Every structure is written in C-alpha cells, then in structure tokens.
N, C-alpha and C positions, 0 to 999 in steps of 0.2 A: 504494500500500500504506500502511496506517495507520502513522505514525511511532512511535506507542506500542508497536505490535507489534514493530517493528524494534528499538526500545530494549530491550524485554523479552527478545527473542531474543538480542541481544548480551549482556545481563546474564546470561542462563542459560548462554551459552557461556563467559563469564568465570568464572562460578561453577564450571562443570565443570572449567575449567582449574585453578582454585584447589584444588578437591577432588583433582584428579589430582596436582597438585604436593604437596599434603599427604599424599596416599596414598603417593607415592614416598618421601617423608621418613619416614613412619610405617613403611613396610616396611623401609627401611634401618635404622632404629632397632631394629625388631623382630629383624632379622637379626643385628645386633650383639649384642643381649641374648641371643638364643638361641645364637649362636655362642660367646659367652663361657661360658654355662652348659654347653654341650656340651664345651667345652675343659676346664673344671674337672672335669666328670663323668668324662671318659675319660682323665684324667691322674692317675696314681698319685702318692702322696707322694714316693716314692723318685725318680721321674722329675722332679718339681718341684724337688727338692733338687739333682738333677744339673744341670738347666738353670740354677738359681740359682748353683751353684758355677762353671759355665763362664762365665756373665756376670760374676761377681765376679772370676774370674781375668783376664778381658779388661779389667776396670776397673783392676785392680792393675797389669797390664802397661802400660796407658796412663798411669796416674799415675806410673809409674817414669820415663817420658820427659818428664813435664810440666816438669821443672826444667832440661832441657837448654839449652845456649846458644842465644841468640836468633839468627835469620837476618835477612838484610837485608830480605827481603820482609815479614816480620812487623813489623820495626821501622819500615819505611816506611809500612805500613798504619796503625800507631799514631801515628806522628809527623806524617805529612802529611795523613791522612784522618780518623782517629778523633778528632783534636783539633779538627777544623773543624766547620762547621755541617752539619746533616743534608742540606739542599738541595745543598750542595757535594759531599758524598761520594756522593750518589745521582745526580749528573749529570756529574761529572768522570771521564773515562776516558782521561786523558793517559797514565796508567800502566796497562797491561793486568792488573797484579796486583791492581787494586782490584775485589775480589769484592763487589759492591754490598750485597747483603743481609747477607753475613757481616760486612762492615765496619760496617754499621749495628748489628749485634748486639755487635760489639767495642766500639763507642762506648758502648752502653748498659751493658755489664758494667763498663767502666772508669769510667763515671760513678757506678755503684752501689758498686763495691768499691775504687776508686782505681786508680792506675797500678802494676800489678804484672805480672810475667811470667805468673803463673797466671790473672789476670783477663783478660789479653790472649788467652790460649789457652782460656779457659773455654767459649766457644761451640763450638769445635771438639771439645773433650773431651766435652761433653754430647751432641753429635750422634754422635760416634764410639762412645759407650756406648749411647745410645738405639737405635741401628740394630741392636744385637745381638738384643734380644728381638723386635723387629719382623721381622728376618730369619728368626729361628726360627719365628715365626708363619707367615710366607709359605711356607717350605719344608715345614712340617708340613701346611698346607692342600693343597699341591700333591702331596706324597708321603706321608710318615708321620712320626711323632714321633721315630723312631730316626734316620732320615736327617736330620731337622731338627737334632737335637742334635749329630750328627757334623759337619754343615756349620757349625753355630754354633761348634764347637771350632776349626775351621780359621780362621774369620773372627776369633775372639777372639785367636788367637795369631799372626796374620799380621803379619810385621815391617813391611811397607809400610803396612798399614792402621793399625797401632799408631802408626807415626811421624806420619802425617798426621792422626791423631786427637789428637795433642799438638802440633800446629803451628797457628799462627793463619792458616790458609788456609781457603778455602771448600769444599774437596773433601769433607771428612767430612759437611758439611751437605748437599751434593748427593747423597751416598750415602744419607743418611737419607730424603730426598724420593724418590729412585729406588725404594727398597724400599717406601716408603709407597704409591707409585704402583702397584707390583706387587700389594700387598695389595688396594688398591681395584680394580685391574684384574681380579683374579680374581673379585671380587664382581660386577663389571660383566658378566663373561663368564657367570657362573652365573645372575644374577638379572635382567640387562638393566635395571638401575636407573639412573635419571637422576642421582641423587645421587652414586653411585659414579663415573659417567662424568665428572661435574663435578669430583669429587675427584681423579681421574687427571689431568685438565687442570691443576688447581690445583697439585698436587704437582710435576708436571713443570715448570710455569712457575716455581714457587718454587726448584726445583733449578737452573734456568737463571739465575735472579736471584742465587742463591748462588754459582755458578761457571759461566761459559759452557761449560766442559768437559762439562757435563751434556748437551749437544746429542746426541751419539751414543747416550747412555744413554736419552734421551727417545725418540728415533726407534726404537731397538731395542725399547723398551717397547710402543710402538704397533704395531710390526710383529709382535711376539709376540702381542699381543691379537688381531690379525687372523688369524694362523695358528691361534691357540687356538680362536677362534670357528669357523673353517672346519673344524677337526677335530672339534668337538663337535656342530655343528648343520648340518642340510641344509635342512629345510623352513622353519625360522624365521629364516634368515639375513636375509631382507628386512626383518624387524622389528628385528634386532639391529645390523646394519651402520650404519644411519643414526645411531644413538646413539654409536657409535664415531667416526664422522665428526664429529659434533657435539663430542665431547670433544676431538678433535684441533684443530678450528677454535678452540675456546675456549682451548686451550693456546697456539696461535699468537697470538691476540688478547691474552691476558694477558702473554705474554712481550714482545710489542711495546709494551704499555703500561708494563711495568716498565723498558724501555730507552728510552722516549720522551725523558726528560730528557737522556740521553746523546746521542741523535741530535740533539736541539735544540742542545746545547752544542757538539758537534763536527759530525759528519755521518754519514750511514748507512754510507758507505764506510769511515770511520774505525772504526766499530763492527764491520763484517764483516771487514775486513782491517787490523788495527792497524799503523800505521807502525813502531812499536817492534819488531815481530816480523819485520821484513824483508820483502822481496819474495816473492810467491808466483807461481811460474811452473812450467810442466811441465818445462822443461829443468833447473832447479835440483832439482826433486823427483826426477827420474830419477837425478841425481848423488848425492843425499843420503839417499834413503829407506831404503837398506840400513843405513846407519850409524844413522839414527834408529830403525829397527826393532830393531837390535842394542842400542841404548841402552835401549829399552823392555824388552827381554828381560833386560838386566842389572838394571834397576830392579826388576823383578818377582822377581828371584832373588838380589838382594844379601844378603838376610837368611836365605837358606836354602842348602842344598847343591844342587849340580847334579843329583845322583841323585834327591833328594827332589822337585825341580821336575819332572823327567822322569816320576816316578811320578804326580805330580798330573795332568799332561797326558795320560798314558796312561789314568788313571782317567776323566778327562773324555771321552776318545774312546770308552772302553768304555760309559760311561753314555749317550752319544749313540746307541750301537748298540742298547742294550737298552731304552731308555725313549723313547717317542714324545713325551712331555711335555717331557723335557729336550732332545730333538732339536729341537723347535720353538723352544725358547729359544735354543739355540745357532745355529740358522739365522737367527733374528731378530737375534741379536747381530752376526753376520757381515754380514747384509743392512743393518743400521743403521749399521755402522761403516766398512766398506770403501768403499762408494760415496762416503761423506762425505769420507774421506781423499783419494780420487781427485779429487773435485770441488774441494776446497780446495787440492789439490796440496801438502799438508802433513801430516806425521804428528803434529806437535805435541809438547808437553812430555810426558815419560813419566808424571809424576804425575797428569796429566789422565786417564790410562787406568787408574788404580787400581781403578775400578769393575768392571773385567773380572774381578777376583779373586772377586767374589761369585758370578758364574756358574761360574767354574772350580771353586770349592769346593763348589758344589751337585753338580756332576758327580763330583768326587772322593768326596764323601760317599756318593753313590749306589753308586759302584763299591766302596767300602769296605764298605757295608752288605751287598751281595751276596757279597763275598768272605768276610765273617764268617759269613754264612748257609751258604756252601759248606763252610766249616770245620766248622760244627755238623752238617751233614747227612752229611758224608763222612769226617770225621776224629775229631771229639770231640762226641758227642751231648749231653753235659752243658754245652756252651758256650751257655747261654741268652741270649736277646736282651738282657735287662737287664744281665747281668754283662758280656757282650762289648761292649755299647755303652759302659758306664761305663769299662771298661778301655781301649777305643779312644780315648775322649775324653781320658782321663788321659795316654795316650801322645802324642796329638796336641798337647795343651797343653804337655807337657814337651818334646817334640821341637821343635816350631815355636817355642815360647817360648824354649827354651834357645838355639836357633839365632839367634833375634832378639836375644838378649842378648850371646852370644859373638861373633856376626858383626854387631856394632852398626855400621850404616852410616848416615851422614847424607847425604841427597840435596840438602842445601843447606849452604853454608858457615856454620859456627857461630862466633859471636863470644864465645868463652868467657871471655876476659880483660877484655873491655870493662866488665862489671859491677864488677870489682875497681878499674878505673881510675875509674869514676864514684863508687864509695864513697870512694876516696882523695881526690877533690876536695871531698867534703862537709866543710864548715867551712873549706875552703882558699880557695875563690873569694870575691872581694870585688867590690863595684861598681867598674867600670872594667876589671876583668880580662877576658881573652878567651882562648879555647882554639881553636887551629887544628886541624881534623880534616879529613882528605881522605876521599873515598869509597873503599871502601864502609863504612867504620867510622862515618861521620857519623850516619846514622840510628840504628843501635844505641846509640851514645853518647848521643844526645839522649833516646832512650827511657829509658835507665838513669839519666840525670841527673834526669829527671822522676820516676822511681821512687824516687829518693833524696830527693825533695822540693825539687830545685833547678830553676832556670829554664834551659831549654835555649837561651835567647837568648845565653848566654855563647859558644856554639859559633859560630865563624867570624863573630863580631861585627866590624863595620867601625869602630866608634868606641871610645873609652875610652883612658885614659892609664895604666892599671894594668899588671899583670904579663902577660907573653905566655907562654902554654903551648902545647905542641904534643903531640898524641897521634899517635904514629907506629906503624905496623904494618909491621915489616920483612918479615913473612911475605907481605905484599901487594906487596913490592918498593918500599916507601916509604923515603924518607930524610927527616931533619928539614928539610933544605934545600927539598925539593919540597913538604913540607907547609906551611911558612910562606911559601912563595913568593907566594901570593895575598894575604897580609896587607898592607894599605897602610902600616902603621906598623912593619913587621917590620925587625929589624936583620939583619946578616949572620949566617948560620947558625952560623958559628964562635963566636959569642957565646952560643949555646945550650948548656946543661948538662943532662945526663941526671940526673933525680932519682928516677925509679922505673923498674923493669924487670921485666916478666913474660915468659912464654914467647913470646907473640905480640904484645904491646903494650908500648910504652915511653912515658914521659912526659918531656918536655924543657921546660926553663924558661930564659927570659932573665933573668939575675940583675939 
C-alpha cells in the first residue's frame, strides 16, 4: 500500500479526533452559556435576593468563628509544613493531618498576607463560602429552585459545616470539589460530554488531594452517576457507560499522581494505613465501631437539638420515599461509604464524615418543600410558594444558626490563652533567652510568636545563657517542673517564679 496514502489517512483520523475534541469543548461551553442564560431568565429578582441573603448569612456565621482559638492541628500545619518548602509539604506524610493541597494553599495565603490566624484559615473560609452557591446550583438542577434555597439555608446555618469552614483543615475544600463534581456529573449524565467527564475526575482527584477523607464522597459520586444513568437511559447506555468508566480511570490516575511524592518519600502502605492512626484489624473494629458511630452521631448533632436532628433524618427518609432522584443519591451514599468502612475496618474521625450533611439537607429540604405544599393545599390556600419558602429559610437560618451559637461546641481543643502569652513576650525576649513549652501548646505558641513578629526559635532552644521561661498549661496536667525538665541548662524548678497567669496558661521565669 502507498505510504503517502497511509500518512494521509492517519492525518485525516487525527484531524477528526481534533475536531471531535473541539466539538466536545464547544458544546460544553455552549451548554454553560445557555444554562446561565436560562438560570437568569427563570429566576425572579425576589428569589435572587433570597439566595443572596442566605449566602450572606452563611458568610456572617462563618466569619463569626474565624477568630476562635487556634487548634493544635492548625498550628502544626502552619509551623511544621507551611513554613517549609513546597516539595517538602507535598511529599511528607509523617503526620496524617497534612492535607496536601490545603497546606499548599495555606502556605500561599501566609506568604501573601503574612502570618495571621485569619490568613491561616482563609482557604478554608473561601471554600466553605464558595460551596454555598454551587450547592444551590446543583440542587436546583436536580429538583427546583425552592428546594434548592431551602437546602442552601440548612447548609449555610449548619454548626458542623460552619466550624470546619473556619478551621485550617482541608475538609471544606473537599466539600467544594465534591459539589463541583456533582454539578459536572449531572452535565455528564445529561449530555454525555467528554469535558464534563474529565471535570468529574479532576474535581474528585483535587478533593482527594485536599483531604483523603474525600474517598467515600468520591466513590459515592461515581456510584450515583451510574445509578442516575441506569434510571435515565436504556438504549444509549452502551455509549454513555464507557465515558463514565473513563472518568473514573482518570480520577484514579490523577489521585495516584498527586500522592506519588508521598509514596516515594514513605511507602504505599504508609499512605493507605498510616502508622499514627493505629492498627486496623477486624477484631478491634468489632470492639470499637459502636463507640465510633456514636461519636459521629454526637459530632453531627452537637450544635443542634436532638429533636431537630430527628426531624432532619425523618425528612431525609421521607424524601427517599417520594423522590427516585434523591433515593438514588442516598443508595449511592450508602453503597460508597459502608463497604469502604468494612474494608478499612475503621470508621475514622467524625469530621471526615461532615460531607454527609449535604445529602441529609437535600432530603430535609425536599420533605420541607412538600410539607409546605401540603399546608397550602389543605390548610391555608394563600400560603404561596415565594412567601412560604422565604419564611422557611428565615426560620431555618434563625433556628440552626441560633443553635450553633448557643450550643457552641469545639471539636478540637482550642488554645485561647496562648495568643495572650505570645503578645506578652513581645519586646521581652532577648538573644540568648529561651522558652520551654511542652506539647500540645508548643505548636500554637510558635505560630503566635511568628504572628507577633518574633522568631519561634526561642521555643525549646538548646543553647543560650539568657533568661529561662516556661509556658505551663495546668489544664493539660502540666507543672513547671515537667516543662523545664528537658532543658539542658535548667535549674531546679523551685527557683522558678510565676510572672503571669491566665485561665489556662501560666508563664514562669528563673530570676
């Protein structure tokens, strides 16, 4: 056969593939533009203001928690990882709290804005706020705008979601990518578009990079898409399922690439079963899973009342009964989470399951929508959709928001007096001085020293002939003798004098 003919044929195939790729992108962009126009056309001004008000309320509630005392995990992220090189923080997984992508963003914000508590928490805050309109968009696409704004109200006022949107942890970032994958996944199911398939993979991989706790959410997302396709299509499944399989394969590849530096620094077993989290075995799981499940229930209900939580779960069950769309999401959630727990023989930390609340609130909003509809049809005919939805949103924001404020629960130990101690040392420390600090106050104290513009090298320094200070936390069972015990030049603890005293922290000095 003529070689020029083969080359020409190969060139035509390549061109066809290029055109096809451009066509997929062009269709995706056209869908985005037309979808945005349709959204604006079908949304009244009053509804726009209602959505804006709910998002603004969510922002205010999150800002109200932004100045809360720092936790050890946050301080360790800032002191040990964010202050190091990018290569180090993306490859070192000796501490499982190193949420790689999130830590990278913390490093960037602290370089841009300096070392402050708000700059440390800024990536989590932005993710926790940006997920609100994106969540509204997804629920509106799946159901309707009234259910969407009701569900948005629950998410905006949820105590657990508010707390972890104002903590320097990677969970809120993983929620953002999870909901983004939902939005792209719905487009994939409707349009069978390669771009949206790749976006689902990218968002799920970024969520995994932000926090490994994203894994059950990612698996549930793909299982939901499979069920969604099976419910929508019969004859065209053969054309649609390969694209879903491609998306899942790309997700696995991208996640593996993201964690390749970690696997090279440590090993694959270290990544899958981190030594700091203890042994995983079925015997231990059978002994502890009930307590862990109870801890998860407490976590999800700490900032609400028990009766309100029961109403939420009853609403979720009712929504699963009346809505096939929601039922498929719930089945996918169970199918993506329960087998993973059994395979890993571990329930995991409660905060890693906060993403469940997004699904719970969709179901609750559906049930509330139909309850209000029942009231209009059978009790009060003048109870129109707009008015009843706005009233319900206001009550949800006030009810859940008030519960979150009055039942203020911190799921991590807060070092509220350490900033005062760091401020006291400003202008006091001189070259040669050293401050003995025992865990867990060491990392928070180093962070706040840096925030005050001081060198954290003073903390537990081994050299120097200056004054010896001790930062003691009696609430942690510490004594001045135990704190200075590790100092090579320390004197007898009886020579130490207390110079400052707060509720949870004391400062001692050797005269």
